[in-house]
C-alpha positions in Angstrom: -11.1 -41.0 -65.4 -10.5 -38.9 -62.2 -11.4 -39.9 -58.8 -10.6 -38.8 -55.2 -9.6 -41.5 -52.8 -8.8 -40.4 -49.2 -8.4 -36.8 -50.5 -5.9 -37.8 -53.3 -6.8 -37.2 -56.9 -6.6 -40.4 -59.0 -6.4 -40.4 -62.8 -6.8 -43.1 -65.3 -9.2 -44.7 -67.7 -12.6 -45.8 -66.6 -13.5 -49.5 -67.0 -15.4 -48.6 -70.1 -12.4 -46.6 -71.4 -14.3 -43.4 -72.1 -13.2 -40.9 -69.6 -14.7 -40.1 -66.3 -18.3 -40.8 -65.5 -20.4 -38.4 -63.5 -20.9 -41.0 -60.9 -17.2 -41.3 -60.2 -15.8 -37.9 -60.5 -15.9 -34.6 -62.3 -18.3 -35.4 -65.0 -18.1 -35.8 -68.8 -19.2 -38.6 -71.1 -18.2 -42.0 -70.2 -15.7 -43.8 -72.4 -16.8 -47.2 -73.4 -14.8 -50.3 -74.3 -11.4 -49.3 -73.0 -10.2 -51.4 -70.0 -8.1 -49.9 -67.3 -4.6 -51.2 -67.4 -2.9 -51.4 -64.0 -0.3 -48.8 -63.8 2.6 -49.7 -61.5 2.8 -46.1 -60.3 -0.9 -46.1 -59.6 -0.7 -49.4 -57.8 2.2 -48.1 -55.7 0.1 -45.0 -54.9 -2.9 -47.1 -54.0 -0.7 -49.2 -51.7 0.7 -46.0 -50.1 -2.8 -44.8 -49.7 -3.6 -47.9 -47.7 -0.5 -47.4 -45.7 -1.4 -43.7 -45.1 -4.9 -44.7 -44.0 -3.4 -47.3 -41.7 -0.9 -44.8 -40.4 -3.8 -42.3 -39.8 -5.7 -44.9 -37.9 -2.7 -45.8 -35.9 -1.9 -42.1 -35.3 -5.5 -41.5 -34.3 -5.3 -44.4 -31.8 -2.0 -43.0 -30.4 -3.5 -39.6 -30.0 -6.4 -41.1 -28.1 -3.9 -43.0 -25.9 -2.0 -39.8 -25.3 -5.1 -37.9 -24.4 -6.1 -40.7 -21.9 -2.6 -40.9 -20.5 -2.6 -37.1 -20.1 -5.9 -37.2 -18.3 -4.6 -40.0 -16.1 -1.4 -37.9 -15.4 -3.5 -34.9 -14.6 -5.6 -36.9 -12.2 -2.5 -38.3 -10.5 -1.0 -34.8 -10.3 -4.2 -33.5 -8.6 -4.1 -36.6 -6.2 -0.4 -36.0 -5.5 -1.2 -32.3 -4.8 -4.0 -33.2 -2.5 -1.8 -35.8 -0.7 1.0 -33.2 -0.4 -1.5 -30.7 1.0 -2.8 -33.2 3.5 0.7 -34.1 4.5 1.5 -30.5 5.1 -1.7 -30.0 7.1 -1.0 -33.1 9.2 2.6 -32.0 9.8 1.4 -28.6 11.0 -1.2 -30.3 13.3 1.4 -32.7 14.7 3.8 -29.8 15.3 1.1 -27.8 17.1 0.2 -30.9 19.2 3.8 -31.5 20.0 4.2 -27.9 21.2 1.0 -28.2 23.2 2.1 -31.5 24.8 5.6 -30.1 25.6 4.0 -27.1 27.3 1.6 -29.4 29.3 4.5 -31.7 30.3 6.7 -28.7 31.3 3.8 -27.3 33.4 3.3 -30.7 35.1 7.0 -31.1 35.6 7.2 -27.6 37.2 4.3 -28.6 39.5 6.0 -31.9 40.5 9.3 -30.2 41.1 7.7 -27.5 43.2 5.7 -30.1 45.2 8.9 -32.1 45.6 10.8 -29.0 46.9 8.0 -28.3 49.3 7.9 -31.9 50.5 11.7 -31.9 50.9 11.6 -28.7 52.9 8.8 -30.1 55.1 10.8 -33.3 55.5 13.9 -31.4 56.5 11.9 -29.4 59.0 10.4 -32.5 60.4 13.8 -34.2 60.6 15.2 -31.2 62.5 12.3 -31.2 64.9 12.7 -34.9 65.5 16.4 -34.5 66.0 15.8 -31.8 68.6 13.3 -34.1 70.4 15.8 -36.9 70.3 18.5 -34.6 71.8 16.0 -33.5 74.4 15.0 -37.1 75.2 18.7 -38.0 75.5 19.1 -35.2 78.0 16.1 -36.4 80.0 17.5 -39.9 79.9 20.8 -38.7 81.2 19.1 -36.7 84.0 16.9 -39.7 84.9 19.9 -42.0 85.0 21.8 -39.6 87.2 18.7 -39.4 89.5 18.5 -43.2 89.5 22.1 -43.5 90.5 21.6 -40.9 93.2 18.5 -42.7 94.4 20.3 -46.0 94.3 23.0 -44.5 96.5 20.5 -43.0 98.9 18.7 -46.4 99.1 22.0 -48.1 99.9 22.7 -45.4 102.5 19.3 -45.8 104.0 19.6 -49.6 104.0 22.9 -49.2 105.7 21.4 -46.8 108.2 18.4 -49.1 108.7 20.7 -51.9 109.7 22.7 -49.6 112.1 19.6 -48.1 113.6 18.2 -51.6 114.2 21.5 -52.3 116.0 21.3 -49.1 117.8 17.7 -49.6 118.8 18.4 -53.1 119.9 21.3 -51.8 122.0 19.0 -49.2 123.6 16.5 -51.8 124.4 18.8 -54.0 126.0 
């Protein structure tokens, strides 16, 4: 009797012992009355067939896992690529913002330095003007002090003359 199990051709006697039935294989008249004796080689082959089927199932499962892992890996590669692109974009934006900020700060610093220079020049001019006024006022003070000393001397002279004239007037009256 011939039969295909998982694509492998099996040979042996049918349970009736009369060849292969049309129901099980290639056709022919069924043998009757002959039992199938278990052939050790056939049993080993059947056992191997079960192992092959088991291996095929395992292999199919592994292939599915590989496909899923590959899909996951492809997904994460795309995500990584997007993140890398985003990082590059952000780095460019930050660099541009940094340059813009540096330019703005340099412009403000230039303005502050310029204003500081103008203020310093104005302050120096004001200090010079005040120093001239102080020198002029010191000159006025010295002149006034000299005039006061002169006036004080004249007052004393006049007071001395007043006393003498009083004496002289009194003498003339007497």
